Biopython code that builds the backbone (N, CA, C, O; Angstrom):
import numpy as np
from Bio.PDB.StructureBuilder import StructureBuilder

atoms = [
    (1, "LEU", "N", (135.375, 34.490, 87.819)),
    (1, "LEU", "CA", (134.296, 35.440, 87.680)),
    (1, "LEU", "C", (134.072, 36.104, 89.024)),
    (1, "LEU", "O", (133.913, 35.418, 90.034)),
    (2, "ASN", "N", (134.058, 37.404, 89.053)),
    (2, "ASN", "CA", (133.821, 38.158, 90.276)),
    (2, "ASN", "C", (132.742, 39.186, 89.991)),
    (2, "ASN", "O", (132.951, 40.106, 89.200)),
    (3, "TYR", "N", (131.592, 39.035, 90.628)),
    (3, "TYR", "CA", (130.475, 39.947, 90.423)),
    (3, "TYR", "C", (130.198, 40.660, 91.728)),
    (3, "TYR", "O", (130.098, 40.031, 92.781)),
    (4, "GLN", "N", (130.073, 41.974, 91.657)),
    (4, "GLN", "CA", (129.737, 42.747, 92.846)),
    (4, "GLN", "C", (128.603, 43.694, 92.502)),
    (4, "GLN", "O", (128.627, 44.363, 91.468)),
    (5, "SER", "N", (127.622, 43.742, 93.369)),
    (5, "SER", "CA", (126.490, 44.635, 93.154)),
    (5, "SER", "C", (126.659, 45.880, 94.005)),
    (5, "SER", "O", (127.556, 45.924, 94.847)),
    (6, "PRO", "N", (125.817, 46.901, 93.809)),
    (6, "PRO", "CA", (125.906, 48.101, 94.646)),
    (6, "PRO", "C", (125.685, 47.808, 96.129)),
    (6, "PRO", "O", (126.123, 48.584, 96.978)),
    (7, "ASN", "N", (125.011, 46.702, 96.454)),
    (7, "ASN", "CA", (124.767, 46.342, 97.846)),
    (7, "ASN", "C", (125.921, 45.558, 98.451)),
    (7, "ASN", "O", (125.820, 45.080, 99.581)),
    (8, "CYS", "N", (127.001, 45.424, 97.721)),
    (8, "CYS", "CA", (128.152, 44.659, 98.188)),
    (8, "CYS", "C", (129.124, 45.583, 98.892)),
    (8, "CYS", "O", (129.574, 46.579, 98.327)),
    (9, "TYR", "N", (129.442, 45.246, 100.121)),
    (9, "TYR", "CA", (130.387, 46.015, 100.921)),
    (9, "TYR", "C", (131.730, 45.322, 100.808)),
    (9, "TYR", "O", (131.864, 44.166, 101.207)),
    (10, "THR", "N", (132.707, 45.994, 100.281)),
    (10, "THR", "CA", (134.049, 45.434, 100.168)),
    (10, "THR", "C", (134.927, 46.093, 101.222)),
    (10, "THR", "O", (135.158, 47.301, 101.181)),
    (11, "ASN", "N", (135.406, 45.309, 102.146)),
    (11, "ASN", "CA", (136.254, 45.848, 103.187)),
    (11, "ASN", "C", (137.634, 46.109, 102.628)),
    (11, "ASN", "O", (138.120, 45.361, 101.779)),
    (12, "LYS", "N", (138.257, 47.153, 103.094)),
    (12, "LYS", "CA", (139.599, 47.484, 102.631)),
    (12, "LYS", "C", (140.674, 46.708, 103.379)),
    (12, "LYS", "O", (141.866, 46.916, 103.150)),
    (13, "LEU", "N", (140.260, 45.819, 104.268)),
    (13, "LEU", "CA", (141.231, 45.011, 104.992)),
    (13, "LEU", "C", (141.726, 43.900, 104.069)),
    (13, "LEU", "O", (141.010, 42.935, 103.804)),
    (14, "THR", "N", (142.909, 44.042, 103.604)),
    (14, "THR", "CA", (143.558, 42.995, 102.827)),
    (14, "THR", "C", (144.893, 42.703, 103.501)),
    (14, "THR", "O", (145.468, 43.554, 104.179)),
    (15, "TYR", "N", (145.353, 41.519, 103.303)),
    (15, "TYR", "CA", (146.588, 41.092, 103.947)),
    (15, "TYR", "C", (147.496, 40.524, 102.867)),
    (15, "TYR", "O", (147.092, 39.639, 102.113)),
    (16, "HIS", "N", (148.692, 41.019, 102.792)),
    (16, "HIS", "CA", (149.694, 40.508, 101.861)),
    (16, "HIS", "C", (150.960, 40.217, 102.649)),
    (16, "HIS", "O", (151.371, 41.006, 103.500)),
    (17, "GLU", "N", (151.563, 39.099, 102.362)),
    (17, "GLU", "CA", (152.822, 38.754, 103.032)),
    (17, "GLU", "C", (153.756, 38.129, 102.004)),
    (17, "GLU", "O", (153.358, 37.250, 101.241)),
    (18, "LYS", "N", (154.989, 38.588, 101.993)),
    (18, "LYS", "CA", (156.025, 38.030, 101.124)),
    (18, "LYS", "C", (157.154, 37.536, 102.010)),
    (18, "LYS", "O", (157.691, 38.287, 102.824)),
    (19, "ILE", "N", (157.507, 36.279, 101.848)),
    (19, "ILE", "CA", (158.567, 35.679, 102.657)),
    (19, "ILE", "C", (159.633, 35.126, 101.716)),
    (19, "ILE", "O", (159.328, 34.352, 100.809)),
    (20, "TYR", "N", (160.869, 35.520, 101.935)),
    (20, "TYR", "CA", (162.003, 35.024, 101.152)),
    (20, "TYR", "C", (162.867, 34.143, 102.050)),
    (20, "TYR", "O", (163.325, 34.580, 103.106)),
    (21, "LEU", "N", (163.084, 32.911, 101.626)),
    (21, "LEU", "CA", (163.980, 32.004, 102.329)),
    (21, "LEU", "C", (164.989, 31.486, 101.309)),
    (21, "LEU", "O", (164.714, 30.537, 100.574)),
    (22, "ASP", "N", (166.136, 32.107, 101.274)),
    (22, "ASP", "CA", (167.157, 31.760, 100.285)),
    (22, "ASP", "C", (166.558, 31.921, 98.888)),
    (22, "ASP", "O", (166.311, 33.054, 98.475)),
    (23, "LYS", "N", (166.315, 30.855, 98.151)),
    (23, "LYS", "CA", (165.759, 30.956, 96.802)),
    (23, "LYS", "C", (164.260, 30.647, 96.784)),
    (23, "LYS", "O", (163.641, 30.586, 95.721)),
    (24, "LEU", "N", (163.693, 30.456, 97.962)),
    (24, "LEU", "CA", (162.277, 30.121, 98.091)),
    (24, "LEU", "C", (161.490, 31.394, 98.376)),
    (24, "LEU", "O", (161.878, 32.186, 99.234)),
    (25, "PHE", "N", (160.387, 31.593, 97.659)),
    (25, "PHE", "CA", (159.563, 32.792, 97.812)),
    (25, "PHE", "C", (158.121, 32.374, 98.040)),
    (25, "PHE", "O", (157.542, 31.653, 97.226)),
    (26, "LEU", "N", (157.538, 32.826, 99.148)),
    (26, "LEU", "CA", (156.147, 32.528, 99.495)),
    (26, "LEU", "C", (155.364, 33.825, 99.502)),
    (26, "LEU", "O", (155.748, 34.789, 100.165)),
    (27, "TYR", "N", (154.264, 33.849, 98.763)),
    (27, "TYR", "CA", (153.399, 35.030, 98.714)),
    (27, "TYR", "C", (152.008, 34.618, 99.153)),
    (27, "TYR", "O", (151.446, 33.658, 98.625)),
    (28, "GLN", "N", (151.437, 35.349, 100.130)),
    (28, "GLN", "CA", (150.083, 35.111, 100.606)),
    (28, "GLN", "C", (149.280, 36.394, 100.501)),
    (28, "GLN", "O", (149.783, 37.475, 100.809)),
    (29, "SER", "N", (148.031, 36.277, 100.067)),
    (29, "SER", "CA", (147.134, 37.432, 100.113)),
    (29, "SER", "C", (145.766, 36.955, 100.582)),
    (29, "SER", "O", (145.363, 35.820, 100.328)),
    (30, "PHE", "N", (145.070, 37.839, 101.264)),
    (30, "PHE", "CA", (143.764, 37.525, 101.823)),
    (30, "PHE", "C", (142.894, 38.777, 101.746)),
    (30, "PHE", "O", (143.360, 39.880, 102.033)),
    (31, "CYS", "N", (141.652, 38.606, 101.365)),
    (31, "CYS", "CA", (140.686, 39.699, 101.451)),
    (31, "CYS", "C", (139.304, 39.076, 101.624)),
    (31, "CYS", "O", (139.142, 37.864, 101.484)),
    (32, "PHE", "N", (138.326, 39.897, 101.923)),
    (32, "PHE", "CA", (136.975, 39.362, 102.049)),
    (32, "PHE", "C", (135.961, 40.377, 101.561)),
    (32, "PHE", "O", (136.222, 41.578, 101.494)),
    (33, "PHE", "N", (134.785, 39.847, 101.221)),
    (33, "PHE", "CA", (133.689, 40.649, 100.713)),
    (33, "PHE", "C", (132.425, 40.309, 101.487)),
    (33, "PHE", "O", (132.169, 39.144, 101.791)),
    (34, "VAL", "N", (131.644, 41.320, 101.803)),
    (34, "VAL", "CA", (130.378, 41.125, 102.497)),
    (34, "VAL", "C", (129.274, 41.627, 101.583)),
    (34, "VAL", "O", (129.369, 42.719, 101.022)),
    (35, "ARG", "N", (128.237, 40.833, 101.437)),
    (35, "ARG", "CA", (127.098, 41.255, 100.632)),
    (35, "ARG", "C", (125.829, 41.087, 101.450)),
    (35, "ARG", "O", (125.546, 40.005, 101.964)),
    (36, "ILE", "N", (125.069, 42.165, 101.567)),
    (36, "ILE", "CA", (123.777, 42.138, 102.246)),
    (36, "ILE", "C", (122.764, 41.597, 101.245)),
    (36, "ILE", "O", (122.591, 42.166, 100.167)),
    (37, "LEU", "N", (122.093, 40.497, 101.597)),
    (37, "LEU", "CA", (121.128, 39.888, 100.692)),
    (37, "LEU", "C", (119.731, 40.474, 100.878)),
    (37, "LEU", "O", (119.015, 40.718, 99.907)),
    (38, "ASN", "N", (119.355, 40.696, 102.122)),
    (38, "ASN", "CA", (118.098, 41.372, 102.461)),
    (38, "ASN", "C", (118.242, 41.874, 103.889)),
    (38, "ASN", "O", (119.352, 41.913, 104.419)),
    (39, "VAL", "N", (117.152, 42.256, 104.513)),
    (39, "VAL", "CA", (117.228, 42.861, 105.857)),
    (39, "VAL", "C", (117.894, 41.933, 106.870)),
    (39, "VAL", "O", (118.631, 42.401, 107.739)),
    (40, "ALA", "N", (117.650, 40.633, 106.775)),
    (40, "ALA", "CA", (118.152, 39.718, 107.802)),
    (40, "ALA", "C", (119.303, 38.822, 107.338)),
    (40, "ALA", "O", (119.947, 38.192, 108.177)),
    (41, "ASP", "N", (119.579, 38.742, 106.054)),
    (41, "ASP", "CA", (120.571, 37.792, 105.548)),
    (41, "ASP", "C", (121.748, 38.500, 104.895)),
    (41, "ASP", "O", (121.599, 39.534, 104.243)),
    (42, "PHE", "N", (122.926, 37.910, 105.092)),
    (42, "PHE", "CA", (124.125, 38.420, 104.429)),
    (42, "PHE", "C", (125.096, 37.270, 104.201)),
    (42, "PHE", "O", (124.967, 36.208, 104.810)),
    (43, "LYS", "N", (126.060, 37.487, 103.327)),
    (43, "LYS", "CA", (127.075, 36.464, 103.091)),
    (43, "LYS", "C", (128.449, 37.101, 103.107)),
    (43, "LYS", "O", (128.616, 38.279, 102.792)),
    (44, "ILE", "N", (129.423, 36.299, 103.479)),
    (44, "ILE", "CA", (130.816, 36.729, 103.505)),
    (44, "ILE", "C", (131.614, 35.749, 102.649)),
    (44, "ILE", "O", (131.490, 34.533, 102.798)),
    (45, "THR", "N", (132.424, 36.288, 101.762)),
    (45, "THR", "CA", (133.322, 35.479, 100.952)),
    (45, "THR", "C", (134.755, 35.809, 101.341)),
    (45, "THR", "O", (135.184, 36.959, 101.249)),
    (46, "LEU", "N", (135.489, 34.794, 101.775)),
    (46, "LEU", "CA", (136.921, 34.949, 102.066)),
    (46, "LEU", "C", (137.683, 34.520, 100.816)),
    (46, "LEU", "O", (137.336, 33.513, 100.199)),
    (47, "ASN", "N", (138.702, 35.260, 100.441)),
    (47, "ASN", "CA", (139.503, 34.924, 99.278)),
    (47, "ASN", "C", (140.970, 34.860, 99.702)),
    (47, "ASN", "O", (141.542, 35.839, 100.182)),
    (48, "PHE", "N", (141.560, 33.681, 99.512)),
    (48, "PHE", "CA", (142.979, 33.471, 99.807)),
    (48, "PHE", "C", (143.700, 33.125, 98.508)),
    (48, "PHE", "O", (143.179, 32.362, 97.693)),
    (49, "LYS", "N", (144.885, 33.677, 98.313)),
    (49, "LYS", "CA", (145.757, 33.306, 97.208)),
    (49, "LYS", "C", (147.153, 33.110, 97.778)),
    (49, "LYS", "O", (147.698, 33.988, 98.447)),
    (50, "ILE", "N", (147.716, 31.947, 97.502)),
    (50, "ILE", "CA", (149.034, 31.631, 98.046)),
    (50, "ILE", "C", (149.858, 30.982, 96.931)),
    (50, "ILE", "O", (149.412, 30.028, 96.293)),
    (51, "SER", "N", (151.055, 31.506, 96.705)),
    (51, "SER", "CA", (151.939, 30.893, 95.709)),
    (51, "SER", "C", (153.313, 30.662, 96.333)),
    (51, "SER", "O", (153.772, 31.415, 97.192)),
    (52, "LEU", "N", (153.933, 29.614, 95.873)),
    (52, "LEU", "CA", (155.253, 29.236, 96.360)),
    (52, "LEU", "C", (156.141, 28.992, 95.145)),
    (52, "LEU", "O", (155.817, 28.174, 94.285)),
    (53, "THR", "N", (157.257, 29.704, 95.081)),
    (53, "THR", "CA", (158.188, 29.531, 93.967)),
    (53, "THR", "C", (159.595, 29.254, 94.501)),
    (53, "THR", "O", (159.975, 29.713, 95.578)),
    (54, "TYR", "N", (160.336, 28.505, 93.730)),
    (54, "TYR", "CA", (161.740, 28.247, 94.022)),
    (54, "TYR", "C", (162.533, 28.749, 92.830)),
    (54, "TYR", "O", (162.311, 28.318, 91.699)),
    (55, "GLU", "N", (163.455, 29.657, 93.089)),
    (55, "GLU", "CA", (164.134, 30.403, 92.046)),
    (55, "GLU", "C", (163.046, 31.035, 91.195)),
    (55, "GLU", "O", (162.359, 31.927, 91.693)),
    (56, "LYS", "N", (162.843, 30.641, 89.963)),
    (56, "LYS", "CA", (161.756, 31.229, 89.167)),
    (56, "LYS", "C", (160.725, 30.187, 88.752)),
    (56, "LYS", "O", (159.883, 30.448, 87.892)),
    (57, "SER", "N", (160.793, 29.001, 89.368)),
    (57, "SER", "CA", (159.857, 27.926, 89.049)),
    (57, "SER", "C", (158.732, 27.891, 90.080)),
    (57, "SER", "O", (158.985, 27.869, 91.285)),
    (58, "LYS", "N", (157.503, 27.887, 89.604)),
    (58, "LYS", "CA", (156.359, 27.826, 90.512)),
    (58, "LYS", "C", (156.228, 26.405, 91.053)),
    (58, "LYS", "O", (156.075, 25.455, 90.284)),
    (59, "LEU", "N", (156.287, 26.263, 92.373)),
    (59, "LEU", "CA", (156.140, 24.959, 93.013)),
    (59, "LEU", "C", (154.681, 24.638, 93.298)),
    (59, "LEU", "O", (154.228, 23.515, 93.079)),
    (60, "SER", "N", (153.952, 25.631, 93.787)),
    (60, "SER", "CA", (152.543, 25.393, 94.095)),
    (60, "SER", "C", (151.783, 26.712, 94.086)),
    (60, "SER", "O", (152.347, 27.789, 94.279)),
    (61, "TYR", "N", (150.491, 26.584, 93.854)),
    (61, "TYR", "CA", (149.594, 27.736, 93.877)),
    (61, "TYR", "C", (148.273, 27.271, 94.468)),
    (61, "TYR", "O", (147.720, 26.255, 94.047)),
    (62, "LEU", "N", (147.778, 28.001, 95.426)),
    (62, "LEU", "CA", (146.518, 27.659, 96.072)),
    (62, "LEU", "C", (145.632, 28.895, 96.072)),
    (62, "LEU", "O", (146.062, 29.983, 96.453)),
    (63, "GLU", "N", (144.399, 28.715, 95.644)),
    (63, "GLU", "CA", (143.422, 29.788, 95.728)),
    (63, "GLU", "C", (142.165, 29.200, 96.341)),
    (63, "GLU", "O", (141.661, 28.175, 95.883)),
    (64, "LEU", "N", (141.666, 29.849, 97.374)),
    (64, "LEU", "CA", (140.481, 29.363, 98.075)),
    (64, "LEU", "C", (139.490, 30.509, 98.237)),
    (64, "LEU", "O", (139.824, 31.570, 98.765)),
    (65, "ASP", "N", (138.275, 30.276, 97.775)),
    (65, "ASP", "CA", (137.152, 31.169, 98.064)),
    (65, "ASP", "C", (136.249, 30.402, 99.007)),
    (65, "ASP", "O", (135.732, 29.342, 98.655)),
    (66, "TYR", "N", (136.058, 30.930, 100.202)),
    (66, "TYR", "CA", (135.267, 30.253, 101.227)),
    (66, "TYR", "C", (134.076, 31.144, 101.546)),
    (66, "TYR", "O", (134.245, 32.312, 101.894)),
    (67, "LEU", "N", (132.885, 30.601, 101.430)),
    (67, "LEU", "CA", (131.660, 31.390, 101.518)),
    (67, "LEU", "C", (130.826, 30.961, 102.715)),
    (67, "LEU", "O", (130.658, 29.771, 102.979)),
    (68, "GLY", "N", (130.304, 31.954, 103.437)),
    (68, "GLY", "CA", (129.404, 31.684, 104.547)),
    (68, "GLY", "C", (128.138, 32.515, 104.412)),
    (68, "GLY", "O", (128.202, 33.719, 104.166)),
    (69, "PHE", "N", (126.983, 31.869, 104.575)),
    (69, "PHE", "CA", (125.695, 32.564, 104.587)),
    (69, "PHE", "C", (125.248, 32.723, 106.028)),
    (69, "PHE", "O", (125.376, 31.795, 106.827)),
    (70, "PHE", "N", (124.723, 33.896, 106.366)),
    (70, "PHE", "CA", (124.348, 34.194, 107.741)),
    (70, "PHE", "C", (122.966, 34.825, 107.802)),
    (70, "PHE", "O", (122.532, 35.523, 106.886)),
    (71, "LYS", "N", (122.292, 34.555, 108.908)),
    (71, "LYS", "CA", (121.006, 35.184, 109.188)),
    (71, "LYS", "C", (121.193, 36.029, 110.438)),
    (71, "LYS", "O", (121.664, 35.537, 111.464)),
    (72, "ASN", "N", (120.824, 37.300, 110.350)),
    (72, "ASN", "CA", (120.940, 38.218, 111.477)),
    (72, "ASN", "C", (119.690, 38.068, 112.337)),
    (72, "ASN", "O", (118.614, 38.531, 111.960)),
    (73, "LEU", "N", (119.834, 37.420, 113.495)),
    (73, "LEU", "CA", (118.692, 37.198, 114.382)),
    (73, "LEU", "C", (118.473, 38.350, 115.358)),
    (73, "LEU", "O", (117.419, 38.442, 115.986)),
    (74, "SER", "N", (119.455, 39.217, 115.483)),
    (74, "SER", "CA", (119.295, 40.373, 116.368)),
    (74, "SER", "C", (118.725, 41.538, 115.571)),
    (74, "SER", "O", (118.592, 41.456, 114.350)),
    (75, "GLN", "N", (118.401, 42.585, 116.240)),
    (75, "GLN", "CA", (117.891, 43.780, 115.575)),
    (75, "GLN", "C", (119.023, 44.706, 115.133)),
    (75, "GLN", "O", (118.782, 45.735, 114.503)),
    (76, "SER", "N", (120.254, 44.334, 115.464)),
    (76, "SER", "CA", (121.402, 45.166, 115.145)),
    (76, "SER", "C", (121.712, 45.117, 113.649)),
    (76, "SER", "O", (121.746, 44.044, 113.047)),
    (77, "LEU", "N", (121.932, 46.273, 113.068)),
    (77, "LEU", "CA", (122.348, 46.359, 111.672)),
    (77, "LEU", "C", (123.750, 46.946, 111.570)),
    (77, "LEU", "O", (124.130, 47.500, 110.538)),
    (78, "ASP", "N", (124.512, 46.817, 112.649)),
    (78, "ASP", "CA", (125.880, 47.325, 112.690)),
    (78, "ASP", "C", (126.749, 46.468, 111.766)),
    (78, "ASP", "O", (127.073, 45.324, 112.087)),
    (79, "GLN", "N", (127.121, 47.035, 110.620)),
    (79, "GLN", "CA", (127.872, 46.300, 109.600)),
    (79, "GLN", "C", (129.183, 45.747, 110.143)),
    (79, "GLN", "O", (129.550, 44.612, 109.840)),
    (80, "LYS", "N", (129.883, 46.528, 110.931)),
    (80, "LYS", "CA", (131.167, 46.066, 111.470)),
    (80, "LYS", "C", (130.976, 44.874, 112.395)),
    (80, "LYS", "O", (131.724, 43.900, 112.315)),
    (81, "LEU", "N", (129.980, 44.941, 113.273)),
    (81, "LEU", "CA", (129.727, 43.846, 114.210)),
    (81, "LEU", "C", (129.308, 42.577, 113.478)),
    (81, "LEU", "O", (129.783, 41.489, 113.805)),
    (82, "LEU", "N", (128.424, 42.705, 112.490)),
    (82, "LEU", "CA", (127.989, 41.533, 111.721)),
    (82, "LEU", "C", (129.162, 40.912, 110.970)),
    (82, "LEU", "O", (129.310, 39.690, 110.941)),
    (83, "THR", "N", (129.989, 41.751, 110.367)),
    (83, "THR", "CA", (131.151, 41.270, 109.627)),
    (83, "THR", "C", (132.126, 40.557, 110.555)),
    (83, "THR", "O", (132.602, 39.465, 110.243)),
    (84, "GLU", "N", (132.419, 41.166, 111.678)),
    (84, "GLU", "CA", (133.366, 40.573, 112.632)),
    (84, "GLU", "C", (132.867, 39.223, 113.131)),
    (84, "GLU", "O", (133.630, 38.258, 113.175)),
    (85, "ASN", "N", (131.587, 39.146, 113.509)),
    (85, "ASN", "CA", (131.040, 37.882, 114.010)),
    (85, "ASN", "C", (131.024, 36.808, 112.927)),
    (85, "ASN", "O", (131.318, 35.645, 113.201)),
    (86, "GLY", "N", (130.680, 37.197, 111.696)),
    (86, "GLY", "CA", (130.694, 36.236, 110.594)),
    (86, "GLY", "C", (132.096, 35.718, 110.317)),
    (86, "GLY", "O", (132.294, 34.519, 110.121)),
    (87, "LEU", "N", (133.073, 36.629, 110.300)),
    (87, "LEU", "CA", (134.462, 36.215, 110.068)),
    (87, "LEU", "C", (134.973, 35.303, 111.176)),
    (87, "LEU", "O", (135.702, 34.348, 110.910)),
    (88, "LYS", "N", (134.594, 35.595, 112.421)),
    (88, "LYS", "CA", (135.039, 34.753, 113.539)),
    (88, "LYS", "C", (134.494, 33.332, 113.424)),
    (88, "LYS", "O", (135.102, 32.386, 113.924)),
    (89, "LEU", "N", (133.346, 33.188, 112.762)),
    (89, "LEU", "CA", (132.767, 31.854, 112.592)),
    (89, "LEU", "C", (133.421, 31.066, 111.456)),
    (89, "LEU", "O", (133.663, 29.868, 111.605)),
    (90, "ILE", "N", (133.711, 31.715, 110.326)),
    (90, "ILE", "CA", (134.182, 30.941, 109.169)),
    (90, "ILE", "C", (135.692, 30.966, 108.943)),
    (90, "ILE", "O", (136.232, 30.055, 108.315)),
    (91, "PHE", "N", (136.381, 31.989, 109.442)),
    (91, "PHE", "CA", (137.826, 32.088, 109.194)),
    (91, "PHE", "C", (138.605, 30.869, 109.700)),
    (91, "PHE", "O", (139.467, 30.374, 108.975)),
    (92, "PRO", "N", (138.340, 30.364, 110.914)),
    (92, "PRO", "CA", (139.120, 29.203, 111.391)),
    (92, "PRO", "C", (139.005, 27.983, 110.475)),
    (92, "PRO", "O", (139.963, 27.222, 110.341)),
    (93, "PHE", "N", (137.841, 27.788, 109.843)),
    (93, "PHE", "CA", (137.670, 26.641, 108.950)),
    (93, "PHE", "C", (138.490, 26.815, 107.674)),
    (93, "PHE", "O", (139.148, 25.877, 107.224)),
    (94, "ALA", "N", (138.452, 28.006, 107.095)),
    (94, "ALA", "CA", (139.247, 28.267, 105.894)),
    (94, "ALA", "C", (140.738, 28.145, 106.202)),
    (94, "ALA", "O", (141.500, 27.580, 105.417)),
    (95, "LYS", "N", (141.140, 28.674, 107.340)),
    (95, "LYS", "CA", (142.542, 28.604, 107.759)),
    (95, "LYS", "C", (142.990, 27.150, 107.898)),
    (95, "LYS", "O", (144.076, 26.792, 107.442)),
    (96, "SER", "N", (142.169, 26.318, 108.520)),
    (96, "SER", "CA", (142.561, 24.918, 108.721)),
    (96, "SER", "C", (142.624, 24.155, 107.402)),
    (96, "SER", "O", (143.460, 23.264, 107.250)),
    (97, "ILE", "N", (141.751, 24.488, 106.436)),
    (97, "ILE", "CA", (141.808, 23.840, 105.124)),
    (97, "ILE", "C", (143.143, 24.140, 104.449)),
    (97, "ILE", "O", (143.809, 23.236, 103.945)),
    (98, "ILE", "N", (143.527, 25.406, 104.445)),
    (98, "ILE", "CA", (144.780, 25.805, 103.796)),
    (98, "ILE", "C", (145.981, 25.159, 104.473)),
    (98, "ILE", "O", (146.861, 24.622, 103.801)),
    (99, "GLU", "N", (146.018, 25.210, 105.795)),
    (99, "GLU", "CA", (147.163, 24.655, 106.518)),
    (99, "GLU", "C", (147.248, 23.145, 106.354)),
    (99, "GLU", "O", (148.345, 22.603, 106.223)),
    (100, "GLU", "N", (146.114, 22.459, 106.359)),
    (100, "GLU", "CA", (146.125, 21.005, 106.206)),
    (100, "GLU", "C", (146.534, 20.595, 104.794)),
    (100, "GLU", "O", (147.309, 19.655, 104.622)),
    (101, "ILE", "N", (146.021, 21.289, 103.789)),
    (101, "ILE", "CA", (146.398, 20.978, 102.405)),
    (101, "ILE", "C", (147.898, 21.172, 102.199)),
    (101, "ILE", "O", (148.552, 20.344, 101.566)),
    (102, "SER", "N", (148.441, 22.264, 102.732)),
    (102, "SER", "CA", (149.872, 22.526, 102.523)),
    (102, "SER", "C", (150.742, 21.523, 103.273)),
    (102, "SER", "O", (151.815, 21.158, 102.794)),
    (103, "GLN", "N", (150.293, 21.074, 104.442)),
    (103, "GLN", "CA", (151.084, 20.096, 105.199)),
    (103, "GLN", "C", (151.056, 18.718, 104.544)),
    (103, "GLN", "O", (152.062, 18.010, 104.522)),
    (104, "LYS", "N", (149.886, 18.346, 104.010)),
    (104, "LYS", "CA", (149.762, 17.022, 103.398)),
    (104, "LYS", "C", (150.203, 17.011, 101.940)),
    (104, "LYS", "O", (150.347, 15.945, 101.340)),
    (105, "GLY", "N", (150.418, 18.189, 101.370)),
    (105, "GLY", "CA", (150.770, 18.278, 99.964)),
    (105, "GLY", "C", (152.224, 18.021, 99.661)),
    (105, "GLY", "O", (152.604, 17.985, 98.490)),
    (106, "GLY", "N", (153.049, 17.841, 100.668)),
    (106, "GLY", "CA", (154.455, 17.529, 100.444)),
    (106, "GLY", "C", (155.317, 18.732, 100.144)),
    (106, "GLY", "O", (156.488, 18.585, 99.797)),
    (107, "SER", "N", (154.763, 19.907, 100.272)),
    (107, "SER", "CA", (155.522, 21.124, 100.004)),
    (107, "SER", "C", (155.838, 21.788, 101.343)),
    (107, "SER", "O", (155.806, 21.141, 102.390)),
    (108, "VAL", "N", (156.136, 23.057, 101.298)),
    (108, "VAL", "CA", (156.419, 23.814, 102.514)),
    (108, "VAL", "C", (155.110, 24.049, 103.266)),
    (108, "VAL", "O", (154.161, 24.572, 102.681)),
    (109, "PRO", "N", (155.033, 23.678, 104.543)),
    (109, "PRO", "CA", (153.811, 23.950, 105.309)),
    (109, "PRO", "C", (153.545, 25.457, 105.407)),
    (109, "PRO", "O", (154.452, 26.240, 105.690)),
    (110, "ILE", "N", (152.303, 25.844, 105.173)),
    (110, "ILE", "CA", (151.908, 27.251, 105.180)),
    (110, "ILE", "C", (151.091, 27.522, 106.429)),
    (110, "ILE", "O", (150.188, 26.761, 106.775)),
    (111, "THR", "N", (151.419, 28.616, 107.102)),
    (111, "THR", "CA", (150.653, 29.059, 108.259)),
    (111, "THR", "C", (149.948, 30.355, 107.905)),
    (111, "THR", "O", (150.578, 31.301, 107.432)),
    (112, "VAL", "N", (148.643, 30.399, 108.133)),
    (112, "VAL", "CA", (147.845, 31.590, 107.854)),
    (112, "VAL", "C", (147.695, 32.375, 109.147)),
    (112, "VAL", "O", (147.287, 31.825, 110.169)),
    (113, "LYS", "N", (148.023, 33.651, 109.101)),
    (113, "LYS", "CA", (147.900, 34.498, 110.290)),
    (113, "LYS", "C", (146.437, 34.781, 110.605)),
    (113, "LYS", "O", (145.590, 34.818, 109.712)),
    (114, "ASP", "N", (146.155, 34.978, 111.884)),
    (114, "ASP", "CA", (144.805, 35.338, 112.298)),
    (114, "ASP", "C", (144.485, 36.769, 111.891)),
    (114, "ASP", "O", (145.382, 37.573, 111.637)),
    (115, "ILE", "N", (143.202, 37.071, 111.832)),
    (115, "ILE", "CA", (142.740, 38.410, 111.466)),
    (115, "ILE", "C", (142.825, 39.331, 112.674)),
    (115, "ILE", "O", (142.463, 38.941, 113.784)),
    (116, "ASP", "N", (143.299, 40.543, 112.461)),
    (116, "ASP", "CA", (143.247, 41.575, 113.492)),
    (116, "ASP", "C", (141.922, 42.319, 113.309)),
    (116, "ASP", "O", (141.811, 43.190, 112.446)),
    (117, "TYR", "N", (140.934, 41.978, 114.111)),
    (117, "TYR", "CA", (139.591, 42.529, 113.949)),
    (117, "TYR", "C", (139.534, 44.028, 114.264)),
    (117, "TYR", "O", (138.568, 44.701, 113.904)),
    (118, "ASN", "N", (140.544, 44.540, 114.921)),
    (118, "ASN", "CA", (140.589, 45.990, 115.195)),
    (118, "ASN", "C", (140.803, 46.800, 113.922)),
    (118, "ASN", "O", (140.547, 48.004, 113.907)),
    (119, "LEU", "N", (141.271, 46.151, 112.851)),
    (119, "LEU", "CA", (141.520, 46.858, 111.599)),
    (119, "LEU", "C", (140.282, 46.959, 110.707)),
    (119, "LEU", "O", (140.308, 47.625, 109.672)),
    (120, "LEU", "N", (139.194, 46.291, 111.115)),
    (120, "LEU", "CA", (137.973, 46.370, 110.316)),
    (120, "LEU", "C", (137.439, 47.789, 110.321)),
    (120, "LEU", "O", (137.482, 48.481, 111.338)),
    (121, "GLU", "N", (136.934, 48.213, 109.168)),
    (121, "GLU", "CA", (136.394, 49.570, 109.046)),
    (121, "GLU", "C", (134.911, 49.571, 109.383)),
    (121, "GLU", "O", (134.242, 48.538, 109.352)),
    (122, "ASN", "N", (134.424, 50.747, 109.702)),
    (122, "ASN", "CA", (132.987, 50.896, 109.948)),
    (122, "ASN", "C", (132.258, 50.933, 108.631)),
    (122, "ASN", "O", (131.034, 51.054, 108.606)),
]
sb = StructureBuilder()
sb.init_structure("model")
sb.init_model(0)
sb.init_chain("A")
sb.init_seg("    ")
for serial, (resi, resn, name, xyz) in enumerate(atoms, 1):
    if name == "N":
        sb.init_residue(resn, " ", resi, " ")
    sb.init_atom(name, np.array(xyz, "f"), 0.0, 1.0, " ", f" {name:<3s}", serial, name[0])
structure = sb.get_structure()
């Protein structure tokens, strides 16, 4: 279920990566959504989807929605700055969950690339 209200800011920054290793195919996608709850509060949802197939058989599939609630203590309402700071706080935790699960899961270890914050839109 995905619900978005008119107050929901969806960033166009999405990341897709396809890696082919012989008969092994790894697909990763990442996007995020920011929703302003009121004047001082907002939330960011990170969405990761990762699938691993060998020939045409699906070996593993991982989907993670990671949510962070934030309170804006400054007077700044700069959407880009709030989004960047929120992502810098929660992205490392989501990244470590994915990498740890893939390493301990007995499959191919997955590495999640860091976000290029310069690509964030105003």
